[in-house]
C-alpha positions as CSV (number, residue, x, y, z in Angstrom):
1,M,-58.9,5.2,18.4
2,D,-59.7,2.2,21.3
3,S,-62.2,0.3,21.9
4,S,-64.7,1.0,25.1
5,K,-64.9,-2.7,25.7
6,L,-61.0,-2.9,26.3
7,A,-58.7,-1.8,28.9
8,V,-55.2,-2.8,30.2
9,I,-55.2,-5.3,33.2
10,Q,-52.2,-5.7,35.4
11,V,-52.4,-9.8,35.1
12,T,-49.2,-10.4,37.3
13,D,-46.6,-8.5,39.2
14,G,-44.8,-5.7,36.6
15,F,-46.8,-7.4,33.5
16,L,-49.7,-5.8,31.5
17,S,-52.0,-7.1,29.2
18,C,-55.6,-5.6,27.2
19,Q,-58.2,-7.5,28.2
20,A,-62.1,-7.4,27.1
21,V,-64.1,-5.7,30.1
22,E,-67.0,-6.6,28.4
23,D,-68.2,-9.4,26.2
24,V,-67.3,-8.6,22.5
25,K,-68.9,-9.7,19.1
26,S,-66.5,-11.0,16.2
27,G,-66.0,-8.3,14.0
28,S,-66.2,-5.6,16.4
29,F,-63.8,-3.2,16.4
30,L,-61.0,-3.0,18.7
31,T,-58.3,-0.8,18.0
32,D,-56.3,1.7,15.8
33,L,-52.7,0.9,14.5
34,W,-50.9,4.1,14.9
35,G,-47.9,5.7,16.6
36,P,-44.5,6.4,15.7
37,V,-42.5,5.1,12.6
38,L,-39.3,3.2,12.9
39,D,-36.5,2.1,10.3
40,L,-35.8,-0.8,12.5
41,P,-38.0,-3.5,14.5
42,N,-37.7,-3.7,17.8
43,S,-39.6,-6.6,20.5
44,Y,-42.8,-4.1,20.5
45,T,-43.2,-3.0,16.9
46,V,-45.2,-4.2,14.1
47,Q,-44.2,-4.0,10.6
48,V,-45.9,-2.4,8.2
49,D,-43.3,-2.4,5.2
50,E,-40.0,-3.8,4.3
51,N,-38.1,-0.9,6.7
52,K,-40.7,0.4,8.6
53,H,-42.0,-0.5,11.6
54,V,-44.8,1.2,13.9
55,L,-44.3,1.5,17.5
56,P,-48.2,0.9,18.6
57,K,-49.8,3.3,21.0
58,G,-53.0,2.7,22.4
59,M,-54.2,-0.8,23.5
60,L,-52.8,-2.3,20.8
61,A,-49.6,-2.1,22.7
62,Y,-51.0,-4.4,25.6
63,F,-51.8,-7.2,22.4
64,N,-50.1,-10.3,23.0
65,H,-49.2,-13.2,20.7
66,S,-51.8,-16.3,20.5
67,C,-51.2,-19.2,18.2
68,K,-55.0,-19.2,18.5
69,P,-55.9,-15.7,18.6
70,N,-59.3,-14.0,19.3
71,A,-58.1,-11.2,16.7
72,K,-57.0,-9.9,13.8
73,F,-55.7,-7.0,11.2
74,I,-58.0,-5.2,8.9
75,F,-55.3,-3.9,6.3
76,E,-56.0,-0.8,5.7
77,S,-56.3,3.0,7.3
78,R,-59.7,4.2,8.3
79,K,-60.7,7.7,7.6
80,I,-61.9,9.4,10.9
81,P,-59.6,12.6,12.4
82,Y,-57.0,11.9,15.1
83,P,-56.7,15.7,16.8
84,S,-55.0,14.3,19.9
85,L,-52.0,13.0,17.6
86,D,-48.8,14.6,16.6
87,A,-47.9,15.5,13.2
88,D,-45.1,12.5,13.2
89,H,-48.0,9.6,14.0
90,E,-49.7,7.8,11.3
91,V,-52.7,5.6,11.1
92,F,-52.1,2.1,9.7
93,W,-54.4,-0.9,9.9
94,Y,-57.0,-1.7,12.9
95,A,-58.3,-4.8,14.6
96,V,-61.4,-6.6,15.2
97,A,-62.4,-9.3,17.1
98,A,-61.8,-12.7,14.8
99,R,-64.7,-14.2,17.1
100,D,-66.5,-13.5,20.0
101,I,-64.6,-12.3,23.1
102,K,-65.6,-13.3,26.4
103,K,-65.5,-10.5,29.4
104,G,-62.2,-11.1,31.2
105,E,-60.6,-12.6,28.2
106,D,-56.9,-11.4,27.0
107,V,-56.9,-9.8,23.3
108,T,-54.3,-11.6,21.2
109,F,-53.1,-11.5,17.2
110,D,-50.2,-13.3,15.6
111,Y,-47.5,-12.0,15.8
112,N,-46.8,-14.0,12.7
113,T,-49.1,-12.1,10.4
114,T,-47.3,-9.2,10.8
115,E,-43.6,-10.0,11.1
116,Y,-41.3,-11.4,8.8
117,D,-38.3,-12.1,11.1
118,M,-39.1,-11.1,14.5
119,A,-36.4,-8.9,16.1
120,A,-36.9,-10.5,19.7
121,H,-37.5,-14.2,19.5
122,F,-39.7,-15.8,22.1
123,Q,-41.4,-18.7,23.6
124,C,-45.2,-18.8,23.4
125,N,-47.6,-19.8,26.3
126,C,-50.5,-19.8,24.7
127,A,-50.9,-23.6,25.8
128,V,-53.5,-24.2,23.0
129,D,-53.0,-27.6,20.6
130,T,-51.7,-26.1,17.6
131,C,-48.8,-24.1,19.7
132,L,-45.6,-22.7,17.8
133,G,-43.7,-22.7,20.4
134,K,-40.8,-20.4,20.2
135,I,-42.1,-17.3,18.1
136,K,-39.8,-15.9,15.7
137,G,-41.4,-14.6,12.8
138,F,-43.4,-15.6,9.6
139,R,-40.1,-16.9,7.6
140,Y,-39.5,-19.7,10.2
141,L,-42.5,-21.6,10.2
142,S,-42.9,-24.3,7.9
143,R,-44.6,-24.4,4.1
144,E,-48.0,-25.7,6.1
145,Q,-48.2,-23.2,8.7
146,Q,-47.1,-20.4,6.2
147,K,-50.3,-21.4,4.0
148,A,-52.6,-21.6,7.5
149,R,-52.0,-17.9,7.7
150,A,-52.5,-16.7,4.2
151,Y,-55.4,-15.3,4.8
152,N,-55.0,-13.3,7.2
153,L,-51.4,-11.7,6.3
154,S,-50.4,-8.5,6.1
155,P,-49.8,-6.6,2.9
156,V,-45.9,-6.7,3.7
157,I,-45.4,-10.4,4.8
158,K,-47.5,-11.6,1.3
159,K,-45.1,-9.6,-0.3
160,L,-42.2,-11.0,1.3
161,W,-43.4,-14.1,1.0
162,K,-43.9,-14.3,-2.9
163,T,-40.2,-13.0,-3.3
164,K,-38.3,-14.5,-0.7
165,V,-39.9,-18.4,-1.1
166,L,-41.5,-18.1,-4.8
């Protein structure tokens, strides 16, 4: 399910983004993470287990990365029916507004909170003071950058952080 306050907008030729079509209050539901589960990541998947990656469907497929995001995940499944989903789809987590989001603003989350090692590295264009530049995944962050994200990490990234670093 997706919030009616979101829409997919063509920002530039061939580039789509999820934007707020009206103001969204902090803590408001945005969308669920659901879609086919893959064994290997690609540049569009969200890591939900060490070797399990969801190819998002719905609005979440158009959430872009930001080093200072306005959305975050709640790491639990929502218990509501999804009559339109096929048997091969699973519902995992859901996204909420991490702060107030203004009408017309792109909806973003920090990909480093859900990806240990990104399948495709990319240059961030968020332009905030704390921009990381090249986005490669949680494992490539400095210890300080990792600690700064600790509160918003997915369960799988927390587990990998503990087993691979400590």
